[in-house]
TORVO-867918 format. One line per field, with one value per residue (C-alpha): x, y, z; residue in one letter; residue number from 1. Coordinates in steps of 0.02 Angstrom, whole numbers, plus 50000, padded with zeros to 5 digits. Example, Ala and Ser with C-alpha at 12.3 -4.5 7.8 and 13.67 -1.06 7.14 Angstrom:
! TORVO-867918
x <- (50615_50684)
y <- (49775_49947)
z <- (50390_50357)
residuo <- (A_S)
num <- (1_2)
! end
This chain:
! TORVO-867918
x <- (50208_50136_50190_50312_50390_50419_50469_50617_50656_50663_50774_50897_50902_50933_51078_51137_51139_51240_51359_51377_51418_51543_51650_51664_51848_51864_51922_52041_51993_52115_52044_52151_52269_52175_52162_52156_51996_51975_51779_51684_51665_51477_51465_51548_51448_51288_51357_51395_51204_51142_51264_51198_51020_51048_51110_50967_50845_50929_50923_50723_50691_50771_50699_50527_50552_50598_50433_50334_50421_50387_50215_50196_50280_50180_50016_50060_50117_49961_49832_49945_49915_49726_49701_49809_49725_49540_49579_49650_49487_49389_49486_49456_49266_49259_49350_49268_49097_49067_49181_49223_49396_49407_49386_49485_49638_49622_49595_49748_49863_49808_49878_50047_50049_50060_50151_50251_50327_50162_50169_49974_49918_50054_50016_49811_49869_49954_49805_49700_49821_49827_49623_49622_49770_49887_50028_50161_50078_50043_50260_50293_50193_50243_50418_50415_50352_50480_50633_50553_50531_50638_50599_50400_50321_50143_50254_50335_50183_50123_50257_50208_50029_50101_50215_50086_49957_50095_50122_50317_50310_50503_50490_50328_50432_50578_50477_50389_50563_50601_50439_50511_50673_50591_50469_50527_50351_50249_50093_50034_50194_50227_50046_50100_50264_50186_50051_50186_50282_50137_50099_50294_50272_50436_50348_50499_50521_50351_50341_50493_50370_50221_50312_50339_50177_50118_50248_50178_49985_49933_49754_49719_49601_49727_49854_49738_49707_49870_49934_49804_49883_50056_50026_49950_50078_50205_50084_50096_50286_50285_50161_50305_50425_50335_50292_50466_50525_50617_50527_50649_50602_50419_50423_50487_50359_50201_50270_50300_50112_50041_50124_50043_49874_49862_49686_49752_49702_49813_49946_49905_49889_50044_50146_50078_50114_50301_50317_50230_50364_50484_50459_50368_50196_50165_50204_50091_49957_49963_49960_49801_49717_49747_49699_49528_49491_49534_49444_49320_49381_49310_49453_49567_49492_49486_49668_49686_49601_49696_49865_49799_49713_49891_49990_49866_49763_49581_49537_49608_49520_49346_49366_49407_49236_49143_49203_49147_48974_48963_49015_48882_48759_48640_48782_48736_48903_49012_48889_48889_49087_49092_48988_49088_49238_49141_49102_49265_49352_49221_49144_48965_48826_48934_48908_48726_48684_48768_48705_48524_48548_48546_48423_48401_48267_48317_48480_48482_48658_48678_48833_48719_48602_48728_48816_48661_48616_48796_48775_48570_48682_48798_48667_48555_48418_48427_48250_48301_48463_48392_48269_48428_48513_48362_48364_48542_48506_48338_48471_48520_48705_48760_48914_48933_49083_49125_49141_49200_49120_49217_49158_49199_49120_48997_49093_49082_49230_49272_49440_49506_49637_49709_49657_49481_49510_49358_49397_49575_49554_49649_49580_49399_49350_49233_49187_49006_48889_48712_48664)
y <- (52022_51886_51874_51729_51857_52002_51886_51824_51999_52052_51912_51955_52148_52076_51963_52114_52216_52089_52068_52265_52256_52133_52210_52378_52393_52435_52340_52372_52358_52372_52382_52310_52426_52545_52644_52573_52608_52587_52549_52485_52304_52309_52439_52317_52162_52256_52341_52144_52111_52231_52207_52016_52074_52181_52032_51908_52036_52057_51869_51843_52008_51922_51752_51841_51920_51771_51676_51816_51797_51613_51644_51782_51677_51525_51614_51666_51513_51424_51553_51531_51353_51371_51470_51351_51200_51289_51322_51174_51071_51198_51131_50953_50998_51090_50940_50804_50854_50981_50908_51094_51060_51275_51320_51195_51230_51418_51377_51262_51400_51508_51371_51381_51554_51535_51406_51371_51192_51128_50935_50893_51043_51018_50825_50882_51017_50866_50741_50871_50917_50728_50709_50848_50765_50899_50791_50928_51020_50877_50833_50998_50982_50824_50871_51005_50905_50786_50906_50956_50780_50632_50489_50543_50368_50475_50593_50443_50334_50512_50484_50322_50357_50501_50380_50251_50382_50416_50260_50252_50100_50061_50249_50186_50022_50139_50251_50092_50020_50194_50157_49973_50045_50150_50025_49835_49783_49910_49799_49934_49961_49763_49764_49894_49814_49646_49723_49804_49655_49566_49712_49687_49493_49468_49310_49240_49393_49420_49261_49313_49482_49360_49268_49420_49476_49311_49335_49495_49466_49484_49374_49191_49237_49357_49226_49096_49225_49247_49065_49029_49191_49122_48962_49045_49158_49009_48935_49100_49077_48900_48977_49091_48987_48851_49001_49044_48883_48860_48679_48642_48778_48763_48579_48616_48775_48669_48524_48656_48692_48518_48476_48633_48594_48440_48484_48636_48596_48727_48652_48486_48549_48632_48497_48383_48507_48503_48317_48316_48464_48352_48202_48116_48104_47935_48023_48180_48055_47959_48138_48192_48020_48025_48187_48142_47995_48106_48279_48243_48384_48414_48508_48375_48246_48367_48395_48189_48182_48264_48206_48028_48055_48140_47989_47878_47800_47840_47666_47706_47881_47781_47660_47816_47878_47719_47678_47860_47829_47660_47741_47880_47834_47991_48106_48175_48269_48109_48035_48215_48212_48029_48049_48212_48109_47955_48095_48174_48005_47988_47827_47912_47756_47741_47954_47930_47815_47868_48041_47984_47891_48057_48099_48293_48319_48486_48514_48648_48623_48725_48611_48440_48520_48567_48411_48318_48412_48376_48187_48194_48270_48155_48017_48129_48173_48363_48378_48324_48430_48585_48561_48513_48677_48789_48729_48764_48944_48951_48947_49107_49054_49092_49018_48838_48847_48776_48929_48902_49004_49037_48952_49102_49261_49188_49262_49168_49144_49101_49029_48938_49013_48949_49122_49208_49367_49460_49423_49350_49191_49041_48880_48914_48901_48764_48707_48786_48702_48801_48948)
z <- (53433_53530_53727_53682_53564_53689_53822_53711_53653_53843_53876_53725_53792_53962_53904_53813_53969_54071_53918_53914_54110_54116_53939_53957_53897_53722_53554_53433_53248_53109_52934_52784_52720_52813_53004_53160_53266_53432_53474_53627_53627_53644_53493_53395_53443_53405_53232_53195_53243_53142_52971_52992_53018_52862_52760_52808_52763_52611_52576_52624_52509_52359_52408_52420_52257_52161_52233_52166_51997_51997_52045_51900_51780_51843_51832_51665_51582_51663_51591_51423_51417_51459_51313_51198_51279_51234_51068_51042_51100_51000_50854_50890_50916_50744_50660_50731_50794_50655_50527_50486_50427_50386_50558_50652_50541_50577_50767_50746_50682_50823_50938_50848_50856_51047_51039_50898_50967_50992_50938_50937_50822_50700_50685_50670_50536_50455_50477_50404_50254_50203_50207_50087_49999_50009_50033_50035_50165_50274_50255_50298_50452_50504_50478_50594_50728_50704_50708_50864_50936_50803_50926_50965_50909_50863_50744_50672_50654_50565_50453_50414_50360_50254_50144_50134_50069_49947_49888_49965_50038_50081_50174_50272_50343_50375_50494_50566_50612_50693_50806_50837_50885_51020_51071_50993_51058_51006_50925_50825_50742_50716_50624_50515_50459_50446_50336_50217_50208_50142_50016_49975_49957_50089_50160_50258_50341_50390_50468_50589_50627_50644_50788_50865_50865_50944_51071_51121_51112_51290_51288_51231_51128_51022_51044_50968_50810_50771_50816_50669_50556_50572_50489_50366_50328_50333_50200_50091_50100_50038_49899_49858_49850_49727_49610_49602_49583_49744_49798_49931_50026_49977_50037_50197_50230_50187_50293_50433_50404_50410_50570_50641_50581_50477_50393_50304_50145_50045_50128_50058_49893_49878_49961_49833_49700_49749_49746_49562_49502_49584_49507_49642_49581_49694_49859_49792_49757_49895_50018_49929_49946_50126_50166_50067_50163_50353_50272_50141_50053_49887_49830_49873_49787_49619_49640_49637_49501_49395_49436_49418_49248_49217_49256_49175_49324_49299_49361_49529_49534_49478_49628_49744_49703_49695_49881_49939_49861_49976_50112_50108_49966_49980_49929_49758_49753_49740_49626_49521_49512_49462_49313_49270_49277_49167_49040_49041_48997_48879_48959_48899_48947_49118_49146_49099_49218_49359_49339_49313_49463_49582_49669_49622_49751_49849_49746_49603_49523_49367_49321_49349_49218_49096_49112_49088_48932_48861_48890_48777_48651_48646_48644_48502_48618_48584_48653_48828_48801_48769_48931_49031_48971_48991_49185_49211_49140_49257_49407_49361_49329_49133_49153_49183_49286_49455_49597_49781_49921_50076_50231_50339_50264_50110_49961_49820_49708_49508_49564_49713_49824_49988_50060_50060_49943_50037_50229_50215_50295_50259_50194_50198_50022_49986_49830_49772_49670_49715_49598)
residuo <- (M_T_K_L_S_V_F_I_F_V_L_F_L_S_A_L_A_L_F_A_M_N_N_Q_E_A_T_T_V_K_I_P_F_G_K_V_Y_E_T_P_T_M_A_L_I_L_L_S_L_A_V_G_A_L_A_M_L_V_V_F_M_V_R_D_A_K_K_Y_M_D_S_W_Q_Y_Q_K_R_Q_K_K_D_E_K_I_Q_G_L_Y_S_K_A_L_N_Y_R_F_S_H_H_N_Q_A_E_A_R_A_L_L_K_E_V_L_K_E_D_P_E_N_L_N_A_L_L_Q_L_G_D_I_A_I_A_E_E_D_F_H_Q_A_R_E_Y_Y_Q_R_A_R_D_L_N_P_R_N_I_E_V_L_F_S_M_E_K_L_M_E_K_T_G_R_W_S_D_A_L_R_Y_V_E_D_V_L_E_V_D_D_E_N_L_S_A_L_Y_K_K_R_D_I_L_E_R_E_D_K_W_E_E_L_V_L_V_Q_K_T_I_L_K_N_E_H_T_E_K_D_R_N_R_E_R_Q_N_L_V_G_Y_K_Y_E_Y_G_R_Y_C_L_E_N_G_E_L_E_K_A_K_K_A_F_R_T_V_L_R_L_E_K_D_F_I_P_A_T_L_G_L_A_E_V_L_F_R_G_G_E_A_E_E_A_I_D_I_L_E_K_N_Y_E_Q_T_S_S_I_I_A_L_L_R_L_E_D_L_L_I_S_V_G_E_P_S_K_L_I_T_I_Y_K_N_S_I_S_K_N_P_Q_D_P_V_I_R_F_F_L_G_K_L_F_Y_R_L_E_M_I_D_D_A_F_E_T_M_T_S_I_D_T_A_G_Y_S_Y_P_E_M_H_H_L_M_G_N_L_Y_M_K_R_N_Q_I_D_R_A_V_R_E_F_K_K_A_L_D_T_H_K_C_T_F_T_L_S_Y_S_C_G_N_C_G_Y_I_S_S_E_W_S_G_R_C_S_N_C_R_S_W_S_T_Y_R_L_N_L_S_A)
num <- (1_2_3_4_5_6_7_8_9_10_11_12_13_14_15_16_17_18_19_20_21_22_23_24_25_26_27_28_29_30_31_32_33_34_35_36_37_38_39_40_41_42_43_44_45_46_47_48_49_50_51_52_53_54_55_56_57_58_59_60_61_62_63_64_65_66_67_68_69_70_71_72_73_74_75_76_77_78_79_80_81_82_83_84_85_86_87_88_89_90_91_92_93_94_95_96_97_98_99_100_101_102_103_104_105_106_107_108_109_110_111_112_113_114_115_116_117_118_119_120_121_122_123_124_125_126_127_128_129_130_131_132_133_134_135_136_137_138_139_140_141_142_143_144_145_146_147_148_149_150_151_152_153_154_155_156_157_158_159_160_161_162_163_164_165_166_167_168_169_170_171_172_173_174_175_176_177_178_179_180_181_182_183_184_185_186_187_188_189_190_191_192_193_194_195_196_197_198_199_200_201_202_203_204_205_206_207_208_209_210_211_212_213_214_215_216_217_218_219_220_221_222_223_224_225_226_227_228_229_230_231_232_233_234_235_236_237_238_239_240_241_242_243_244_245_246_247_248_249_250_251_252_253_254_255_256_257_258_259_260_261_262_263_264_265_266_267_268_269_270_271_272_273_274_275_276_277_278_279_280_281_282_283_284_285_286_287_288_289_290_291_292_293_294_295_296_297_298_299_300_301_302_303_304_305_306_307_308_309_310_311_312_313_314_315_316_317_318_319_320_321_322_323_324_325_326_327_328_329_330_331_332_333_334_335_336_337_338_339_340_341_342_343_344_345_346_347_348_349_350_351_352_353_354_355_356_357_358_359_360_361_362_363_364_365_366_367_368_369_370_371_372_373_374_375_376_377_378_379_380_381_382_383_384_385_386_387_388_389_390_391_392_393_394_395_396_397_398_399_400_401_402_403_404_405_406_407_408_409_410_411_412_413_414_415_416_417_418_419_420_421_422_423_424_425_426_427_428_429_430_431_432_433_434_435)
! end
């Protein structure tokens, strides 16, 4: 004991002695339903103190015992957690570093023996089962995880992934919706929903999702990208309506796209098609002509050619071609298409004169040689026709059809489309005359 403690204890005994000297009488204590006792007051006080001290001792003993038990359980739990974490880390190492799925699976099952409710182990086992295309087993693991925590986002994404793998797109969409119920601004879920809606051709709903994605993007770069995607998806909605005969909806969608991006060639072509089908051929022609003047798009020009010929106005088209040539006399492409138009209209002499005026230095267009071969055949100059056809074949292109190349990724397509089938960018196809 410290000196201070001894001093306090002595003071306490002195106080008791003083109290005893002044309180020598007896106190009557009556036990309820029992006997009556007389005891010295001081003895009663000391007895009370002893009982109180004993009660406090018991309280402290219980408290210390609880602390000891809590500490023991905590250490036990900590050792178990360390063991589980060690097994889990080792399993991940086998799975991703050593690509040993069997060993990883065995370790993850050990984790579940220690902790049957370990979500991470259940999800990893489900992922291994998916990689091995054991979809039934994967579903069992994922469902166990979902039963444990039905609103866990990682669990819901795992279920969605399984539905994708098994081609159950409506179920995959349902799980994505569950994620969005938990977190309505989750960009990963919004991207997933967009992809599924695109696969299902639900363009109108997709446009709404894309607007939400645009609102929730954080950087200016990402917002610009998603703004372009929004324009593209509005175009896809218009194209879908056009294909299904909903001309008014298609017209509205294409006009919206052109308000957002006036040089969006696919929307211009779509709008022209809507107007033409709706009996507004003159307005369709006017739109294509203005677009060509603004963008010099050969694709718009070729569609304009088809429309003008269909309405019996090839002379107007010839004027457009000649005006273009006068603005850019060195451009061989416009001369080629004018010659092709003359050939299409059976104006053989004009076609021949136009084609022979093209300076082919530095150019090797199989279509051009093919057309010249046909013109020589028309003029009964067989030898020259054969030479031209041979030149066309020497360009390593055995089919004489125009192709299109993507200005973004360089992909070559035999058919025009508003969207590149390789890089998925919109309004990037350009006419490709090269071999």
